[in-house]
C-alpha positions in Angstrom: -5.7 -53.8 18.0 -7.2 -52.0 15.2 -5.6 -51.8 12.1 -7.2 -48.6 11.3 -4.7 -45.7 10.8 -5.2 -42.6 13.3 -6.0 -39.8 10.9 -5.5 -37.1 13.3 -1.7 -38.4 13.7 -1.3 -39.3 9.8 0.8 -36.6 7.7 -1.0 -33.9 6.3 0.1 -31.9 3.3 -1.9 -28.4 3.1 -1.5 -25.2 1.4 0.1 -22.9 3.9 1.1 -19.4 4.8 5.2 -19.1 5.3 4.6 -16.4 7.6 2.8 -18.5 10.0 4.4 -18.0 13.5 4.3 -21.7 13.9 6.7 -22.6 11.2 9.4 -20.3 12.4 11.2 -23.1 14.1 11.3 -25.0 10.8 12.8 -22.3 8.5 15.5 -21.2 11.2 16.4 -25.2 10.9 16.3 -25.2 7.3 18.2 -21.5 6.8 20.8 -22.8 9.2 21.6 -26.2 7.4 21.4 -23.9 4.2 24.3 -21.8 5.4 26.0 -24.3 7.2 26.5 -26.6 4.3 26.9 -24.2 1.6 29.3 -20.9 0.7 27.7 -18.0 1.2 27.7 -17.3 -2.7 25.9 -20.7 -3.1 22.8 -20.4 -0.8 19.6 -19.8 -3.0 17.1 -20.7 0.1 14.3 -18.1 0.4 13.4 -16.8 3.8 9.5 -16.6 4.8 8.9 -13.3 3.3 9.9 -14.2 -0.2 8.0 -17.5 -0.1 5.0 -15.5 0.6 5.0 -13.7 -3.0 2.1 -15.0 -4.8 4.1 -16.1 -7.5 5.1 -19.1 -4.9 2.7 -22.1 -3.8 3.7 -22.7 -0.3 3.0 -26.2 1.6 3.1 -27.7 4.8 3.8 -31.2 6.1 2.1 -31.6 9.5 1.4 -34.4 12.0 -1.1 -33.5 14.2 0.4 -30.5 16.3 3.9 -31.1 14.7 5.3 -29.4 11.7 7.3 -32.1 9.9 8.5 -30.5 6.8 7.7 -27.9 3.6 8.0 -27.3 0.0 7.4 -25.0 -2.2 7.2 -24.1 -6.2 7.4 -20.6 -7.9 6.5 -19.7 -11.3 9.4 -19.3 -13.3 7.0 -18.5 -16.5 3.7 -19.7 -17.5 4.8 -23.4 -18.5 8.1 -23.9 -16.0 8.1 -23.9 -12.1 11.1 -24.3 -9.6 11.1 -25.9 -6.2 11.9 -24.0 -3.6 12.9 -24.5 0.3 11.9 -28.4 0.3 13.0 -29.3 3.9 11.7 -32.5 6.1 13.1 -32.0 9.8 16.0 -34.4 10.9 13.8 -36.7 13.4 11.0 -37.3 10.7 13.6 -38.2 7.8 13.5 -41.7 6.4 9.7 -42.2 6.5 9.1 -41.6 2.9 7.8 -37.7 4.1 10.1 -36.1 1.5 8.9 -38.0 -1.5 5.2 -37.4 -0.5 5.9 -33.7 -0.2 7.7 -34.1 -3.7 4.9 -35.8 -4.9 2.4 -33.3 -4.1 4.3 -30.5 -5.2 4.6 -32.3 -8.7 1.1 -33.1 -8.8 -0.1 -29.3 -7.5 2.4 -27.9 -10.2 0.7 -30.0 -12.9 -2.6 -29.1 -11.9 -1.6 -25.4 -12.2 -1.0 -25.6 -15.9 2.9 -26.2 -15.7 4.5 -28.6 -17.6 8.3 -28.6 -16.5 9.9 -28.3 -13.1 13.5 -27.7 -12.4 15.5 -27.2 -8.9 18.7 -26.1 -7.7 20.0 -28.3 -5.1 24.1 -28.5 -3.3 26.7 -30.8 -4.4 27.8 -30.8 -0.4 27.7 -34.1 1.1 24.3 -32.6 3.4 22.3 -32.8 -0.2 23.3 -36.7 -0.6 19.4 -37.8 0.1 17.8 -34.6 -1.5 19.9 -35.7 -5.0 19.0 -39.2 -4.7 15.3 -38.1 -4.2 15.0 -35.8 -7.0 16.9 -38.4 -9.4 14.6 -41.4 -8.5 11.8 -39.0 -9.3 12.7 -38.4 -12.4 15.2 -35.3 -12.5 18.0 -35.2 -14.4 20.8 -32.5 -14.5 20.4 -29.2 -16.8 22.1 -26.4 -17.3 21.3 -23.2 -14.7 17.6 -21.7 -15.4 16.3 -18.1 -14.7 18.2 -16.5 -12.5 21.2 -19.0 -12.0 24.8 -18.9 -13.2 27.1 -22.0 -13.1 28.2 -22.9 -9.5 30.4 -25.7 -8.7 28.6 -26.0 -5.4 25.0 -26.2 -7.1 23.6 -29.2 -9.1 20.5 -27.7 -11.2 17.8 -30.4 -12.6 14.8 -30.5 -14.3 11.9 -32.9 -15.5 8.9 -32.6 -17.6 5.6 -32.8 -15.5 
């Protein structure tokens, strides 16, 4: 038995096109979860067309032919970006993929010249693991930022890069 990892099956994070047809099922799952977990006025998830904006850097997590997750960051201004639409499919959770993806987004944003990263996530139980992940990565609560207003169903977080 070999101790070597099969590189073809190892998770790969790559810059991707959110309009790619093979990402459709992931977007449906993500958006369904957002709409099921939060009141309509508190759903801030972006659809694929919004994520195709040039101000957004979009990434997928893939393992072979399987799409396991996605995440993006959107420029707010020259030094500040926001994490958008971060999602790992339920059957791939618990493997550290969300942390791997988050670290990748932070590194890409830093390399692009951003010095601050912020995010909005829900306060509902469905978002508990996301809140723990973000806190473990150094995000701290902050007031609403670019385009957001106070919302009892939202938690706003930020960190320096």
